[in-house]
FIKOLZA-1660 file (N, C-alpha, C; in steps of 0.1 Angstrom, whole numbers, plus 5000, padded with zeros to 4 digits):
% residues 233
   i   px   py   pz ch aa at
   1 4999 3246 3932  A  M  N
   1 5011 3252 3931  A  M CA
   1 5022 3245 3935  A  M  C
   2 5034 3245 3927  A  L  N
   2 5046 3239 3930  A  L CA
   2 5052 3244 3943  A  L  C
   3 5058 3235 3950  A  K  N
   3 5063 3237 3963  A  K CA
   3 5080 3238 3961  A  K  C
   4 5089 3248 3966  A  F  N
   4 5102 3250 3964  A  F CA
   4 5112 3247 3974  A  F  C
   5 5121 3240 3973  A  I  N
   5 5132 3237 3982  A  I CA
   5 5145 3244 3982  A  I  C
   6 5144 3252 3968  A  G  N
   6 5157 3262 3965  A  G CA
   6 5151 3272 3955  A  G  C
   7 5155 3284 3956  A  I  N
   7 5151 3295 3946  A  I CA
   7 5161 3301 3940  A  I  C
   8 5175 3297 3945  A  G  N
   8 5186 3304 3939  A  G CA
   8 5193 3301 3928  A  G  C
   9 5201 3311 3921  A  S  N
   9 5208 3308 3911  A  S CA
   9 5221 3301 3916  A  S  C
  10 5231 3294 3907  A  A  N
  10 5242 3287 3912  A  A CA
  10 5251 3294 3917  A  A  C
  11 5251 3307 3920  A  F  N
  11 5261 3316 3928  A  F CA
  11 5255 3324 3940  A  F  C
  12 5241 3323 3939  A  N  N
  12 5236 3328 3951  A  N CA
  12 5233 3316 3962  A  N  C
  13 5241 3311 3967  A  T  N
  13 5240 3301 3976  A  T CA
  13 5229 3300 3989  A  T  C
  14 5228 3313 3994  A  T  N
  14 5220 3316 4005  A  T CA
  14 5206 3309 4004  A  T  C
  15 5202 3310 3990  A  L  N
  15 5187 3305 3986  A  L CA
  15 5187 3290 3984  A  L  C
  16 5197 3284 3982  A  G  N
  16 5198 3271 3975  A  G CA
  16 5195 3269 3960  A  G  C
  17 5201 3258 3957  A  N  N
  17 5197 3255 3943  A  N CA
  17 5182 3254 3941  A  N  C
  18 5178 3259 3928  A  T  N
  18 5164 3260 3925  A  T CA
  18 5158 3248 3922  A  T  C
  19 5148 3242 3929  A  S  N
  19 5145 3229 3927  A  S CA
  19 5129 3231 3933  A  S  C
  20 5120 3226 3927  A  A  N
  20 5104 3225 3928  A  A CA
  20 5100 3208 3929  A  A  C
  21 5090 3209 3936  A  Y  N
  21 5084 3194 3940  A  Y CA
  21 5068 3196 3943  A  Y  C
  22 5063 3183 3939  A  I  N
  22 5047 3181 3941  A  I CA
  22 5051 3167 3950  A  I  C
  23 5044 3165 3961  A  K  N
  23 5042 3153 3971  A  K CA
  23 5029 3153 3972  A  K  C
  24 5027 3137 3971  A  K  N
  24 5011 3134 3971  A  K CA
  24 5011 3120 3978  A  K  C
  25 5010 3123 3993  A  G  N
  25 5010 3106 4001  A  G CA
  25 5024 3104 3998  A  G  C
  26 5027 3090 3995  A  D  N
  26 5040 3085 3995  A  D CA
  26 5047 3086 3981  A  D  C
  27 5043 3095 3973  A  N  N
  27 5047 3098 3959  A  N CA
  27 5053 3111 3959  A  N  C
  28 5067 3114 3954  A  L  N
  28 5073 3124 3952  A  L CA
  28 5078 3127 3936  A  L  C
  29 5072 3141 3931  A  L  N
  29 5077 3145 3918  A  L CA
  29 5088 3155 3921  A  L  C
  30 5099 3155 3918  A  L  N
  30 5108 3165 3919  A  L CA
  30 5114 3171 3906  A  L  C
  31 5116 3183 3905  A  I  N
  31 5122 3192 3894  A  I CA
  31 5137 3194 3898  A  I  C
  32 5147 3188 3891  A  D  N
  32 5160 3189 3893  A  D CA
  32 5166 3188 3908  A  D  C
  33 5179 3184 3905  A  C  N
  33 5186 3181 3918  A  C CA
  33 5201 3185 3919  A  C  C
  34 5199 3199 3921  A  G  N
  34 5214 3203 3923  A  G CA
  34 5223 3200 3933  A  G  C
  35 5233 3207 3935  A  G  N
  35 5240 3203 3948  A  G CA
  35 5235 3205 3961  A  G  C
  36 5229 3216 3963  A  T  N
  36 5221 3216 3977  A  T CA
  36 5209 3208 3977  A  T  C
  37 5201 3201 3967  A  V  N
  37 5187 3197 3971  A  V CA
  37 5188 3186 3981  A  V  C
  38 5196 3175 3977  A  F  N
  38 5196 3165 3985  A  F CA
  38 5195 3166 3999  A  F  C
  39 5206 3176 4003  A  S  N
  39 5205 3180 4017  A  S CA
  39 5192 3186 4023  A  S  C
  40 5187 3194 4013  A  N  N
  40 5174 3199 4017  A  N CA
  40 5162 3191 4018  A  N  C
  41 5163 3183 4010  A  L  N
  41 5153 3170 4010  A  L CA
  41 5153 3163 4023  A  L  C
  42 5163 3161 4028  A  M  N
  42 5167 3154 4039  A  M CA
  42 5163 3165 4052  A  M  C
  43 5166 3174 4051  A  G  N
  43 5166 3183 4061  A  G CA
  43 5152 3186 4065  A  G  C
  44 5145 3188 4054  A  N  N
  44 5131 3191 4056  A  N CA
  44 5121 3178 4057  A  N  C
  45 5126 3165 4058  A  N  N
  45 5119 3153 4058  A  N CA
  45 5112 3149 4047  A  N  C
  46 5114 3155 4036  A  I  N
  46 5104 3153 4024  A  I CA
  46 5105 3139 4017  A  I  C
  47 5118 3131 4022  A  L  N
  47 5120 3119 4017  A  L CA
  47 5114 3108 4026  A  L  C
  48 5108 3112 4037  A  D  N
  48 5104 3102 4046  A  D CA
  48 5093 3093 4039  A  D  C
  49 5090 3080 4041  A  E  N
  49 5080 3069 4037  A  E CA
  49 5076 3071 4023  A  E  C
  50 5087 3077 4015  A  L  N
  50 5081 3077 4001  A  L CA
  50 5083 3060 3995  A  L  C
  51 5076 3059 3986  A  K  N
  51 5074 3047 3978  A  K CA
  51 5075 3048 3962  A  K  C
  52 5074 3060 3958  A  K  N
  52 5077 3064 3945  A  K CA
  52 5083 3077 3944  A  K  C
  53 5096 3079 3936  A  I  N
  53 5100 3093 3932  A  I CA
  53 5103 3095 3918  A  I  C
  54 5101 3104 3913  A  T  N
  54 5101 3108 3898  A  T CA
  54 5109 3121 3898  A  T  C
  55 5119 3120 3892  A  I  N
  55 5130 3132 3890  A  I CA
  55 5129 3138 3876  A  I  C
  56 5124 3149 3875  A  I  N
  56 5125 3157 3861  A  I CA
  56 5138 3165 3861  A  I  C
  57 5146 3163 3852  A  I  N
  57 5158 3169 3849  A  I CA
  57 5158 3179 3837  A  I  C
  58 5161 3192 3839  A  T  N
  58 5162 3202 3829  A  T CA
  58 5173 3205 3819  A  T  C
  59 5183 3202 3828  A  H  N
  59 5197 3204 3821  A  H CA
  59 5209 3198 3830  A  H  C
  60 5222 3197 3825  A  T  N
  60 5232 3191 3833  A  T CA
  60 5243 3201 3839  A  T  C
  61 5237 3213 3842  A  H  N
  61 5246 3220 3850  A  H CA
  61 5247 3217 3866  A  H  C
  62 5256 3218 3873  A  S  N
  62 5256 3214 3884  A  S CA
  62 5247 3218 3895  A  S  C
  63 5244 3229 3894  A  D  N
  63 5232 3234 3903  A  D CA
  63 5219 3230 3899  A  D  C
  64 5220 3219 3890  A  H  N
  64 5203 3213 3885  A  H CA
  64 5207 3197 3886  A  H  C
  65 5220 3195 3888  A  I  N
  65 5221 3179 3889  A  I CA
  65 5230 3174 3899  A  I  C
  66 5236 3185 3907  A  G  N
  66 5247 3181 3913  A  G CA
  66 5247 3171 3926  A  G  C
  67 5232 3167 3929  A  S  N
  67 5234 3157 3940  A  S CA
  67 5224 3146 3937  A  S  C
  68 5221 3146 3923  A  L  N
  68 5213 3135 3918  A  L CA
  68 5218 3120 3922  A  L  C
  69 5233 3119 3920  A  G  N
  69 5238 3106 3924  A  G CA
  69 5235 3105 3939  A  G  C
  70 5238 3113 3948  A  D  N
  70 5231 3109 3962  A  D CA
  70 5220 3107 3965  A  D  C
  71 5209 3114 3957  A  L  N
  71 5195 3110 3959  A  L CA
  71 5192 3095 3953  A  L  C
  72 5199 3092 3942  A  I  N
  72 5194 3077 3938  A  I CA
  72 5202 3067 3946  A  I  C
  73 5213 3071 3952  A  F  N
  73 5218 3059 3962  A  F CA
  73 5212 3059 3973  A  F  C
  74 5205 3071 3978  A  Y  N
  74 5198 3072 3990  A  Y CA
  74 5183 3064 3990  A  Y  C
  75 5178 3065 3979  A  V  N
  75 5163 3059 3976  A  V CA
  75 5167 3043 3972  A  V  C
  76 5179 3040 3968  A  H  N
  76 5182 3026 3965  A  H CA
  76 5184 3019 3978  A  H  C
  77 5194 3023 3986  A  Y  N
  77 5200 3017 3995  A  Y CA
  77 5190 3018 4010  A  Y  C
  78 5183 3031 4012  A  I  N
  78 5178 3034 4023  A  I CA
  78 5163 3032 4021  A  I  C
  79 5155 3034 4011  A  L  N
  79 5142 3034 4008  A  L CA
  79 5139 3022 4001  A  L  C
  80 5148 3015 3995  A  K  N
  80 5147 3003 3986  A  K CA
  80 5136 3005 3975  A  K  C
  81 5136 3016 3969  A  I  N
  81 5128 3020 3957  A  I CA
  81 5137 3024 3945  A  I  C
  82 5134 3022 3932  A  K  N
  82 5140 3028 3920  A  K CA
  82 5136 3040 3916  A  K  C
  83 5143 3050 3914  A  P  N
  83 5136 3062 3910  A  P CA
  83 5133 3063 3894  A  P  C
  84 5125 3071 3891  A  N  N
  84 5123 3075 3877  A  N CA
  84 5131 3086 3873  A  N  C
  85 5142 3088 3864  A  V  N
  85 5149 3100 3860  A  V CA
  85 5141 3102 3845  A  V  C
  86 5133 3115 3846  A  V  N
  86 5130 3120 3832  A  V CA
  86 5136 3129 3825  A  V  C
  87 5144 3127 3814  A  Y  N
  87 5152 3136 3807  A  Y CA
  87 5154 3130 3793  A  Y  C
  88 5153 3142 3784  A  P  N
  88 5151 3136 3768  A  P CA
  88 5162 3130 3762  A  P  C
  89 5175 3129 3769  A  E  N
  89 5186 3121 3761  A  E CA
  89 5193 3112 3771  A  E  C
  90 5188 3101 3768  A  K  N
  90 5192 3090 3777  A  K CA
  90 5206 3089 3778  A  K  C
  91 5214 3087 3769  A  K  N
  91 5227 3084 3768  A  K CA
  91 5235 3095 3777  A  K  C
  92 5231 3107 3777  A  I  N
  92 5239 3117 3783  A  I CA
  92 5238 3116 3797  A  I  C
  93 5226 3113 3803  A  M  N
  93 5222 3110 3816  A  M CA
  93 5228 3097 3819  A  M  C
  94 5230 3087 3814  A  E  N
  94 5237 3074 3817  A  E CA
  94 5252 3076 3820  A  E  C
  95 5257 3083 3809  A  N  N
  95 5271 3087 3812  A  N CA
  95 5276 3096 3823  A  N  C
  96 5267 3106 3826  A  L  N
  96 5269 3115 3836  A  L CA
  96 5268 3106 3850  A  L  C
  97 5257 3099 3851  A  L  N
  97 5255 3093 3863  A  L CA
  97 5266 3080 3865  A  L  C
  98 5270 3076 3853  A  G  N
  98 5282 3065 3852  A  G CA
  98 5294 3070 3858  A  G  C
  99 5297 3082 3856  A  L  N
  99 5309 3089 3862  A  L CA
  99 5307 3093 3876  A  L  C
 100 5294 3094 3880  A  M  N
 100 5294 3094 3896  A  M CA
 100 5295 3080 3904  A  M  C
 101 5295 3069 3894  A  G  N
 101 5295 3057 3901  A  G CA
 101 5280 3053 3902  A  G  C
 102 5272 3058 3897  A  V  N
 102 5257 3053 3898  A  V CA
 102 5255 3042 3887  A  V  C
 103 5253 3029 3891  A  N  N
 103 5250 3020 3881  A  N CA
 103 5236 3021 3875  A  N  C
 104 5233 3019 3863  A  K  N
 104 5221 3023 3854  A  K CA
 104 5210 3010 3861  A  K  C
 105 5214 3003 3870  A  E  N
 105 5206 2995 3873  A  E CA
 105 5198 3002 3886  A  E  C
 106 5203 3012 3890  A  L  N
 106 5197 3017 3902  A  L CA
 106 5185 3027 3899  A  L  C
 107 5181 3028 3887  A  Y  N
 107 5174 3039 3885  A  Y CA
 107 5168 3036 3870  A  Y  C
 108 5157 3042 3867  A  K  N
 108 5149 3039 3852  A  K CA
 108 5149 3054 3845  A  K  C
 109 5154 3055 3834  A  I  N
 109 5152 3068 3825  A  I CA
 109 5138 3066 3815  A  I  C
 110 5134 3077 3816  A  I  N
 110 5122 3079 3807  A  I CA
 110 5128 3091 3798  A  I  C
 111 5129 3088 3784  A  D  N
 111 5134 3099 3776  A  D CA
 111 5126 3106 3766  A  D  C
 112 5115 3101 3767  A  E  N
 112 5105 3108 3755  A  E CA
 112 5103 3124 3757  A  E  C
 113 5101 3131 3747  A  K  N
 113 5098 3146 3749  A  K CA
 113 5085 3151 3754  A  K  C
 114 5076 3139 3752  A  E  N
 114 5063 3139 3758  A  E CA
 114 5060 3129 3768  A  E  C
 115 5056 3132 3781  A  V  N
 115 5055 3120 3789  A  V CA
 115 5042 3121 3795  A  V  C
 116 5035 3110 3798  A  N  N
 116 5025 3107 3806  A  N CA
 116 5028 3101 3818  A  N  C
 117 5027 3111 3830  A  L  N
 117 5032 3106 3843  A  L CA
 117 5022 3099 3851  A  L  C
 118 5011 3098 3843  A  D  N
 118 4999 3091 3853  A  D CA
 118 5003 3079 3859  A  D  C
 119 5010 3071 3855  A  F  N
 119 5010 3058 3858  A  F CA
 119 5023 3058 3868  A  F  C
 120 5031 3070 3869  A  L  N
 120 5040 3071 3881  A  L CA
 120 5035 3079 3893  A  L  C
 121 5026 3089 3889  A  F  N
 121 5019 3098 3900  A  F CA
 121 5005 3094 3902  A  F  C
 122 5001 3099 3914  A  Y  N
 122 4987 3095 3916  A  Y CA
 122 4979 3104 3910  A  Y  C
 123 4979 3114 3906  A  E  N
 123 4972 3124 3899  A  E CA
 123 4976 3125 3883  A  E  C
 124 4967 3131 3878  A  K  N
 124 4968 3133 3862  A  K CA
 124 4979 3142 3861  A  K  C
 125 4991 3138 3854  A  C  N
 125 5001 3145 3854  A  C CA
 125 5010 3143 3840  A  C  C
 126 5009 3152 3830  A  R  N
 126 5017 3151 3816  A  R CA
 126 5026 3163 3816  A  R  C
 127 5039 3159 3811  A  I  N
 127 5047 3171 3808  A  I CA
 127 5053 3171 3793  A  I  C
 128 5057 3182 3787  A  K  N
 128 5061 3181 3775  A  K CA
 128 5073 3191 3774  A  K  C
 129 5086 3186 3770  A  F  N
 129 5097 3191 3769  A  F CA
 129 5100 3201 3758  A  F  C
 130 5106 3212 3760  A  L  N
 130 5107 3223 3749  A  L CA
 130 5123 3227 3751  A  L  C
 131 5129 3226 3739  A  R  N
 131 5144 3233 3739  A  R CA
 131 5144 3247 3746  A  R  C
 132 5150 3250 3755  A  S  N
 132 5154 3265 3761  A  S CA
 132 5165 3272 3757  A  S  C
 133 5164 3286 3756  A  S  N
 133 5174 3293 3752  A  S CA
 133 5183 3296 3764  A  S  C
 134 5194 3288 3765  A  H  N
 134 5204 3292 3777  A  H CA
 134 5215 3291 3774  A  H  C
 135 5223 3282 3771  A  V  N
 135 5237 3280 3766  A  V CA
 135 5238 3272 3754  A  V  C
 136 5250 3272 3748  A  D  N
 136 5254 3265 3736  A  D CA
 136 5259 3254 3737  A  D  C
 137 5266 3250 3750  A  D  N
 137 5274 3238 3750  A  D CA
 137 5268 3228 3756  A  D  C
 138 5254 3228 3762  A  I  N
 138 5248 3218 3765  A  I CA
 138 5233 3219 3762  A  I  C
 139 5227 3207 3761  A  S  N
 139 5213 3208 3759  A  S CA
 139 5204 3213 3772  A  S  C
 140 5195 3221 3769  A  S  N
 140 5187 3227 3781  A  S CA
 140 5173 3225 3777  A  S  C
 141 5164 3220 3787  A  Y  N
 141 5150 3220 3785  A  Y CA
 141 5142 3230 3792  A  Y  C
 142 5130 3235 3787  A  S  N
 142 5121 3239 3797  A  S CA
 142 5108 3230 3795  A  S  C
 143 5098 3230 3803  A  F  N
 143 5087 3222 3800  A  F CA
 143 5072 3229 3803  A  F  C
 144 5063 3221 3796  A  I  N
 144 5048 3225 3803  A  I CA
 144 5045 3212 3809  A  I  C
 145 5039 3215 3821  A  I  N
 145 5035 3205 3829  A  I CA
 145 5018 3207 3833  A  I  C
 146 5010 3196 3827  A  K  N
 146 4996 3198 3832  A  K CA
 146 4996 3188 3843  A  K  C
 147 4990 3193 3855  A  Y  N
 147 4986 3187 3868  A  Y CA
 147 4971 3190 3873  A  Y  C
 148 4965 3183 3875  A  K  N
 148 4949 3185 3879  A  K CA
 148 4944 3197 3869  A  K  C
 149 4945 3194 3857  A  D  N
 149 4937 3202 3846  A  D CA
 149 4944 3216 3848  A  D  C
 150 4954 3220 3853  A  I  N
 150 4962 3233 3854  A  I CA
 150 4973 3232 3846  A  I  C
 151 4977 3239 3836  A  K  N
 151 4989 3241 3829  A  K CA
 151 4999 3252 3833  A  K  C
 152 5011 3245 3835  A  Y  N
 152 5021 3254 3841  A  Y CA
 152 5033 3254 3831  A  Y  C
 153 5039 3264 3828  A  Y  N
 153 5052 3267 3820  A  Y CA
 153 5064 3268 3830  A  Y  C
 154 5072 3259 3830  A  Y  N
 154 5083 3259 3838  A  Y CA
 154 5098 3262 3829  A  Y  C
 155 5103 3276 3831  A  S  N
 155 5114 3278 3821  A  S CA
 155 5125 3268 3823  A  S  C
 156 5128 3267 3837  A  S  N
 156 5142 3261 3839  A  S CA
 156 5151 3275 3836  A  S  C
 157 5163 3270 3833  A  D  N
 157 5173 3282 3831  A  D CA
 157 5172 3287 3813  A  D  C
 158 5166 3300 3813  A  S  N
 158 5164 3304 3800  A  S CA
 158 5163 3321 3799  A  S  C
 159 5168 3326 3788  A  N  N
 159 5170 3339 3788  A  N CA
 159 5160 3345 3780  A  N  C
 160 5150 3337 3777  A  K  N
 160 5138 3343 3770  A  K CA
 160 5126 3333 3770  A  K  C
 161 5114 3338 3767  A  I  N
 161 5102 3333 3766  A  I CA
 161 5098 3330 3752  A  I  C
 162 5095 3321 3748  A  S  N
 162 5093 3319 3732  A  S CA
 162 5079 3327 3730  A  S  C
 163 5078 3330 3716  A  D  N
 163 5065 3338 3713  A  D CA
 163 5052 3327 3714  A  D  C
 164 5056 3313 3711  A  E  N
 164 5047 3303 3713  A  E CA
 164 5041 3302 3727  A  E  C
 165 5050 3301 3737  A  I  N
 165 5047 3301 3750  A  I CA
 165 5041 3314 3755  A  I  C
 166 5043 3326 3751  A  L  N
 166 5037 3340 3752  A  L CA
 166 5021 3339 3751  A  L  C
 167 5021 3334 3736  A  S  N
 167 5008 3333 3731  A  S CA
 167 4998 3325 3737  A  S  C
 168 5003 3312 3743  A  M  N
 168 4995 3304 3748  A  M CA
 168 4991 3308 3764  A  M  C
 169 5003 3316 3770  A  F  N
 169 5000 3321 3783  A  F CA
 169 4987 3335 3782  A  F  C
 170 4988 3343 3771  A  K  N
 170 4981 3354 3770  A  K CA
 170 4966 3348 3767  A  K  C
 171 4966 3337 3761  A  N  N
 171 4953 3333 3758  A  N CA
 171 4948 3323 3766  A  N  C
 172 4954 3320 3779  A  S  N
 172 4949 3312 3790  A  S CA
 172 4950 3298 3786  A  S  C
 173 4959 3294 3777  A  V  N
 173 4960 3278 3775  A  V CA
 173 4973 3275 3785  A  V  C
 174 4982 3285 3789  A  I  N
 174 4989 3281 3801  A  I CA
 174 4985 3290 3813  A  I  C
 175 4984 3283 3823  A  D  N
 175 4976 3290 3835  A  D CA
 175 4987 3300 3842  A  D  C
 176 4999 3293 3844  A  Y  N
 176 5008 3299 3854  A  Y CA
 176 5023 3298 3846  A  Y  C
 177 5032 3307 3850  A  I  N
 177 5045 3305 3844  A  I CA
 177 5055 3308 3856  A  I  C
 178 5065 3297 3854  A  Y  N
 178 5076 3299 3866  A  Y CA
 178 5087 3302 3858  A  Y  C
 179 5094 3314 3861  A  Q  N
 179 5104 3319 3850  A  Q CA
 179 5118 3320 3857  A  Q  C
 180 5129 3316 3851  A  D  N
 180 5143 3320 3855  A  D CA
 180 5142 3336 3855  A  D  C
 181 5145 3344 3867  A  T  N
 181 5146 3359 3867  A  T CA
 181 5157 3363 3872  A  T  C
 182 5167 3372 3867  A  C  N
 182 5179 3378 3872  A  C CA
 182 5176 3392 3874  A  C  C
 183 5186 3398 3884  A  G  N
 183 5184 3412 3885  A  G CA
 183 5195 3420 3877  A  G  C
 184 5204 3413 3870  A  I  N
 184 5212 3418 3867  A  I CA
 184 5212 3417 3848  A  I  C
 185 5214 3428 3841  A  E  N
 185 5212 3428 3827  A  E CA
 185 5226 3428 3819  A  E  C
 186 5231 3422 3811  A  Y  N
 186 5242 3425 3804  A  Y CA
 186 5241 3417 3788  A  Y  C
 187 5250 3419 3780  A  S  N
 187 5247 3414 3766  A  S CA
 187 5253 3398 3769  A  S  C
 188 5246 3390 3761  A  E  N
 188 5248 3375 3762  A  E CA
 188 5245 3368 3774  A  E  C
 189 5235 3377 3782  A  N  N
 189 5229 3370 3794  A  N CA
 189 5223 3356 3792  A  N  C
 190 5226 3346 3800  A  V  N
 190 5222 3334 3797  A  V CA
 190 5209 3331 3807  A  V  C
 191 5204 3343 3812  A  H  N
 191 5192 3342 3821  A  H CA
 191 5184 3352 3818  A  H  C
 192 5169 3355 3821  A  L  N
 192 5161 3364 3818  A  L CA
 192 5161 3376 3828  A  L  C
 193 5164 3390 3825  A  S  N
 193 5162 3398 3835  A  S CA
 193 5150 3403 3839  A  S  C
 194 5148 3407 3852  A  L  N
 194 5136 3412 3854  A  L CA
 194 5131 3424 3846  A  L  C
 195 5140 3432 3840  A  M  N
 195 5137 3443 3831  A  M CA
 195 5131 3437 3819  A  M  C
 196 5138 3427 3812  A  K  N
 196 5132 3423 3801  A  K CA
 196 5118 3415 3803  A  K  C
 197 5116 3409 3816  A  L  N
 197 5105 3400 3819  A  L CA
 197 5093 3413 3818  A  L  C
 198 5096 3423 3825  A  K  N
 198 5084 3433 3826  A  K CA
 198 5079 3438 3813  A  K  C
 199 5090 3438 3800  A  E  N
 199 5086 3443 3789  A  E CA
 199 5079 3433 3780  A  E  C
 200 5077 3420 3784  A  I  N
 200 5071 3409 3776  A  I CA
 200 5059 3406 3782  A  I  C
 201 5057 3407 3796  A  I  N
 201 5044 3404 3804  A  I CA
 201 5035 3417 3806  A  I  C
 202 5025 3415 3800  A  P  N
 202 5015 3427 3806  A  P CA
 202 5012 3428 3821  A  P  C
 203 5012 3440 3823  A  E  N
 203 5008 3442 3838  A  E CA
 203 4997 3435 3846  A  E  C
 204 4986 3434 3837  A  T  N
 204 4974 3426 3840  A  T CA
 204 4976 3412 3843  A  T  C
 205 4988 3406 3837  A  M  N
 205 4989 3392 3838  A  M CA
 205 5001 3388 3847  A  M  C
 206 5006 3398 3852  A  R  N
 206 5019 3392 3859  A  R CA
 206 5016 3388 3873  A  R  C
 207 5005 3386 3877  A  H  N
 207 5001 3380 3891  A  H CA
 207 5002 3365 3887  A  H  C
 208 5002 3360 3873  A  R  N
 208 5001 3346 3870  A  R CA
 208 5016 3345 3868  A  R  C
 209 5028 3350 3871  A  V  N
 209 5040 3347 3868  A  V CA
 209 5046 3347 3882  A  V  C
 210 5055 3336 3883  A  Y  N
 210 5063 3334 3895  A  Y CA
 210 5078 3334 3890  A  Y  C
 211 5085 3343 3897  A  C  N
 211 5099 3342 3892  A  C CA
 211 5107 3334 3904  A  C  C
 212 5119 3329 3897  A  M  N
 212 5129 3319 3905  A  M CA
 212 5141 3319 3900  A  M  C
 213 5150 3310 3905  A  H  N
 213 5163 3311 3901  A  H CA
 213 5169 3324 3903  A  H  C
 214 5168 3332 3915  A  Y  N
 214 5173 3345 3917  A  Y CA
 214 5188 3345 3917  A  Y  C
 215 5193 3355 3910  A  D  N
 215 5205 3359 3915  A  D CA
 215 5209 3368 3926  A  D  C
 216 5220 3371 3931  A  E  N
 216 5224 3380 3941  A  E CA
 216 5219 3393 3940  A  E  C
 217 5217 3399 3925  A  Y  N
 217 5213 3413 3923  A  Y CA
 217 5199 3415 3925  A  Y  C
 218 5190 3405 3923  A  I  N
 218 5174 3409 3925  A  I CA
 218 5172 3410 3939  A  I  C
 219 5158 3417 3940  A  K  N
 219 5156 3419 3952  A  K CA
 219 5138 3416 3953  A  K  C
 220 5134 3411 3963  A  K  N
 220 5122 3406 3965  A  K CA
 220 5111 3419 3963  A  K  C
 221 5113 3430 3969  A  E  N
 221 5105 3443 3965  A  E CA
 221 5104 3447 3951  A  E  C
 222 5115 3445 3943  A  D  N
 222 5114 3449 3930  A  D CA
 222 5105 3441 3921  A  D  C
 223 5104 3429 3925  A  I  N
 223 5096 3417 3918  A  I CA
 223 5083 3421 3922  A  I  C
 224 5080 3422 3935  A  E  N
 224 5065 3424 3938  A  E CA
 224 5061 3438 3935  A  E  C
 225 5067 3447 3934  A  L  N
 225 5064 3461 3928  A  L CA
 225 5061 3461 3916  A  L  C
 226 5066 3452 3907  A  L  N
 226 5063 3453 3893  A  L CA
 226 5050 3441 3891  A  L  C
 227 5046 3436 3900  A  G  N
 227 5032 3428 3901  A  G CA
 227 5036 3412 3898  A  G  C
 228 5049 3408 3897  A  F  N
 228 5052 3393 3900  A  F CA
 228 5050 3388 3912  A  F  C
 229 5052 3375 3912  A  N  N
 229 5051 3368 3924  A  N CA
 229 5067 3363 3927  A  N  C
 230 5070 3365 3941  A  Y  N
 230 5082 3360 3945  A  Y CA
 230 5081 3350 3954  A  Y  C
 231 5088 3339 3949  A  I  N
 231 5086 3327 3956  A  I CA
 231 5094 3326 3970  A  I  C
 232 5087 3324 3981  A  C  N
 232 5094 3324 3996  A  C CA
 232 5097 3309 3996  A  C  C
 233 5107 3306 4006  A  L  N
 233 5110 3291 4010  A  L CA
 233 5103 3291 4024  A  L  C
% end
């Protein structure tokens, strides 16, 4: 299963920006790198003795990319390695990092929609990006990741789960879902409320769903009472 160093939404600062990772020996696969992520990586010694680092970016809101520049600088100047940044839109990423003063020579962008990470990671690892339903003004992605023959759907920020993903989940093509889940519900919500999540996931399958990206209105006991998993740091 994925490990997390932050599980909060942009405004729920006590839980840190949502970010997950897999660490295998001296190799790190990181999902998103929001404003609090670099300091949490350092504070938890996750960057110690790394020789490879691959960072998947789902979208360019600051709570998902805010400390990416700091991380790239650190692994270049201190760890002496070039990180891989996996994001489907190369030019956007280069422009953003350029505005942060991060020279494109310091990192490598992998911009395919379907990526075989076997050559970057020590285990079999593949991801497939999907457009997510989040906001209109920037591109947002969810993805399916296959790791050790288990398939996970990682929604990142999204206010719905597509019929295709739901069908794959119900037929056990996807084993687990990590879903953006908020406590508040209103029209034009760009995140998926717990109330809506319970309507689309059958009760018998909720033990395979991990809620994440919590706003300040959601409670651990509400998530667990409905049979979903609450991710603890």
